[in-house]
C-alpha positions in Angstrom: -132.6 -58.0 56.7 -129.4 -56.1 57.6 -128.1 -59.3 59.2 -128.4 -61.0 55.8 -126.8 -58.1 53.9 -123.8 -58.0 56.0 -122.5 -61.4 54.9 -123.3 -60.5 51.3 -121.3 -57.4 51.6 -118.6 -59.3 53.3 -118.6 -61.8 50.5 -118.6 -59.0 48.0 -115.7 -57.4 49.8 -113.9 -60.7 49.8 -114.6 -61.1 46.1 -113.5 -57.6 45.4 -110.3 -58.2 47.4 -109.7 -61.4 45.5 -110.3 -59.5 42.2 -107.9 -56.8 43.4 -105.4 -59.4 44.3 -105.8 -61.1 40.9 -105.5 -57.7 39.2 -102.4 -57.1 41.1 -101.1 -60.5 40.1 -102.1 -59.7 36.6 -100.2 -56.5 36.7 -97.2 -58.5 38.0 -97.7 -60.9 35.1 -97.8 -58.0 32.7 -94.8 -56.6 34.4 -93.1 -60.0 34.2 -94.1 -60.2 30.6 -92.7 -56.7 30.1 -89.6 -57.8 31.8 -89.5 -60.7 29.5 -90.0 -58.4 26.5 -87.2 -56.3 27.9 -85.1 -59.3 28.2 -86.0 -60.2 24.6 -85.2 -56.7 23.6 -82.0 -56.9 25.5 -81.4 -60.2 23.8 -82.3 -58.6 20.5 -80.0 -55.7 21.4 -77.4 -58.2 22.5 -78.2 -60.0 19.3 -77.5 -56.7 17.6 -74.3 -56.4 19.7 -73.8 -60.1 18.9 -74.3 -59.2 15.3 -71.8 -56.5 15.8 -69.7 -59.1 17.6 -69.9 -61.5 14.7 -69.0 -58.5 12.5 -66.1 -57.9 14.8 -65.6 -61.6 14.7 -65.9 -61.5 11.0 -63.4 -58.8 11.1 -61.2 -60.9 13.3 -61.9 -63.8 11.0 -61.1 -61.5 8.2 -58.0 -60.5 10.1 -57.2 -64.2 10.4 -58.1 -64.6 6.7 -55.9 -61.7 6.0 -53.3 -63.2 8.2 -53.9 -66.4 6.2 -53.8 -64.4 3.1 -50.7 -62.8 4.4 -49.3 -66.2 5.1 -50.5 -67.3 1.7 -49.0 -64.3 0.1 -46.0 -64.9 2.2 -45.9 -68.4 1.0 -46.6 -67.2 -2.5 -43.8 -64.8 -2.0 -41.6 -67.5 -0.7 -42.6 -69.6 -3.5 -42.2 -66.8 -5.9 -38.9 -66.0 -4.4 -38.0 -69.7 -4.4 -39.3 -69.9 -8.0 -37.2 -66.9 -8.9 -34.2 -68.4 -7.3 -34.9 -71.6 -9.0 -35.5 -69.9 -12.2 -32.3 -67.9 -11.8 -30.5 -71.1 -11.0 -31.9 -72.8 -14.0 -31.1 -69.8 -16.1 -27.5 -69.6 -15.0 -27.1 -73.3 -14.6 -29.2 -73.9 -17.6 -26.9 -72.1 -19.9 -23.9 -74.0 -18.7 -26.0 -77.2 -18.7 -27.3 -76.5 -22.1 -23.7 -76.1 -23.4 -22.6 -79.2 -21.5 -25.4 -81.5 -22.4 -27.4 -80.3 -25.4 -24.8 -78.5 -27.6 -23.0 -81.4 -29.3 -20.2 -79.1 -30.6 -19.2 -77.9 -27.1 -15.7 -79.4 -26.2 -17.2 -80.6 -22.8 -19.7 -82.7 -24.7 -17.3 -84.2 -27.3 -15.8 -87.7 -27.1 -12.9 -89.4 -28.8 -13.6 -91.2 -32.0 -12.8 -94.9 -31.8 -14.1 -98.3 -32.8 -17.1 -98.1 -30.5 -18.7 -95.0 -32.0 -17.5 -95.1 -35.7 -17.6 -97.3 -38.8 -14.2 -97.7 -40.3 -13.4 -98.8 -43.9 -10.0 -99.4 -45.5 -10.0 -99.3 -49.3 -6.9 -99.5 -51.7 -7.1 -96.8 -54.3 -5.7 -96.8 -57.9 -4.2 -93.3 -57.6 -1.9 -92.4 -56.1 -0.2 -95.8 -56.7 0.2 -98.2 -53.8 -2.1 -96.1 -51.5 -5.0 -97.0 -49.4 -7.7 -94.7 -48.0 -9.0 -95.1 -44.4 -12.5 -93.6 -43.8 -14.0 -93.2 -40.3 -17.7 -92.3 -40.1 -19.1 -91.0 -36.8 -22.1 -93.3 -36.0 -22.6 -91.9 -32.5 -24.9 -89.1 -31.3 -22.1 -86.7 -30.2 -19.2 -85.0 -31.9 -16.1 -87.0 -31.7 -12.4 -86.1 -32.1 -9.9 -87.9 -34.3 -6.6 -87.2 -32.7 -3.2 -87.4 -34.3 -3.0 -90.3 -36.8 -4.2 -93.9 -37.1 -2.1 -96.6 -35.5 -1.9 -99.4 -38.1 -1.0 -103.0 -37.7 -1.2 -105.7 -40.3 -1.6 -109.2 -39.0 1.1 -109.7 -36.2 3.3 -106.8 -37.3 5.7 -105.7 -34.5 6.4 -102.1 -35.5 4.2 -99.0 -35.9 4.1 -97.0 -39.2 4.9 -93.4 -38.6 3.0 -90.3 -39.8 4.1 -87.8 -42.4 4.5 -84.6 -40.4 3.8 -82.5 -43.4 0.2 -83.6 -43.2 -0.3 -82.4 -39.6 -3.6 -80.4 -39.6 -3.9 -77.0 -38.0 -6.7 -78.2 -35.6 -8.0 -81.5 -34.3 -10.3 -83.3 -36.8 -13.7 -83.2 -35.3 -16.6 -85.2 -36.7 -20.3 -84.3 -36.2 -22.7 -87.2 -36.1 -22.8 -88.8 -39.5 -19.7 -87.0 -40.8 -16.5 -88.8 -41.9 -12.8 -88.2 -41.4 -9.9 -89.6 -43.5 -6.3 -90.8 -43.5 -4.2 -92.0 -46.4 -1.7 -94.9 -46.2 1.4 -95.3 -48.4 1.7 -99.1 -48.6 4.9 -99.5 -50.4 7.5 -97.6 -52.4 6.5 -97.2 -56.1 10.2 -97.6 -57.2 10.6 -100.9 -55.2 13.1 -99.4 -52.8 11.2 -100.7 -49.8 12.3 -103.7 -47.8 10.7 -106.7 -46.1 7.6 -106.6 -48.4 4.7 -108.9 -47.4 1.0 -109.3 -47.8 -1.3 -108.5 -44.9 -4.8 -110.1 -44.6 -5.9 -108.5 -41.4 -5.8 -104.8 -40.5 -6.2 -103.3 -37.0 -6.8 -99.5 -36.8 -5.9 -98.1 -33.4 -7.0 -94.7 -32.1 -4.9 -92.3 -30.0 -6.1 -90.4 -26.9 -5.5 -86.7 -26.1 -1.8 -87.2 -25.8 0.4 -88.7 -28.4 0.7 -92.5 -28.4 -1.9 -92.8 -25.7 -4.8 -95.3 -25.9 -7.9 -93.7 -27.4 -10.3 -96.6 -26.9 -11.5 -99.5 -28.9 -9.7 -100.4 -32.1 -11.4 -101.2 -35.4 -10.8 -104.1 -37.8 -12.0 -103.1 -41.2 -12.1 -105.8 -43.8 -9.4 -106.0 -46.6 -9.7 -107.3 -50.1 -9.7 -111.2 -50.2 -6.2 -111.2 -51.9 -4.8 -109.0 -49.0 -2.7 -105.9 -49.2 1.0 -105.7 -50.0 3.1 -103.4 -47.9 6.9 -102.9 -47.2 9.2 -101.0 -44.9 8.1 -97.6 -46.4 4.6 -98.0 -44.9 3.5 -94.6 -43.8 0.3 -92.7 -42.9 -1.1 -89.2 -42.8 -2.7 -87.5 -39.9 -6.5 -87.6 -39.7 -8.0 -85.0 -42.0 -11.4 -83.3 -42.1 -11.6 -83.6 -45.9 -10.5 -86.2 -48.4 -9.3 -83.4 -50.6 -6.6 -82.5 -48.1 -4.7 -85.7 -48.8 -5.8 -86.3 -52.4 -2.4 -85.5 -53.9 -0.3 -87.0 -51.0 
């Protein structure tokens, strides 16, 4: 009987040893799992540190953003500064430019009146006797200057009628768009004292430039009455006038 028990006990001992070994292995597994949990915790902690790191990263990003913002603000500032420069430039340049380009009365923006920017008429008048009125209307978009006096030529006339110095205006006659300027013409002597009288059928009105007897641009050829206009050696003109009244009694 003891002989049979001994193997059982041995088997039992072996089983117990196996169990103990398993238990040990189980403990190692638990320890391993614990280590895993520790690692997970460490990971979580790292994750927390990582979360802090992203926060730092976010801060860094924020720093970048702020740097970008700084750049943006810098660029805004640059743009603002540039805008202000530009605005200052347009302000200072604008005022001179506005005078030069939009203010039609500014001398820099005025042009000479001539046949290209005016409409010219020549009309004999009943009073004073033997006189004719020349009217120049500014048809352009800018102010124009009528300088000195009209240069008249009937047909192929070879001489130039002179102006009566008593009619010299105090300032240059300047016409706004749509306005008219005037000159009177004495065609012939009322008492018949003039010489070389003849009838003209074509009239050319020339314009002077900024200096006496200089060319002021295109001439005009206003129409005359069908019967023509009689003139003689006493033919004379007035300077250009701003108002017709200034030469009404001439």
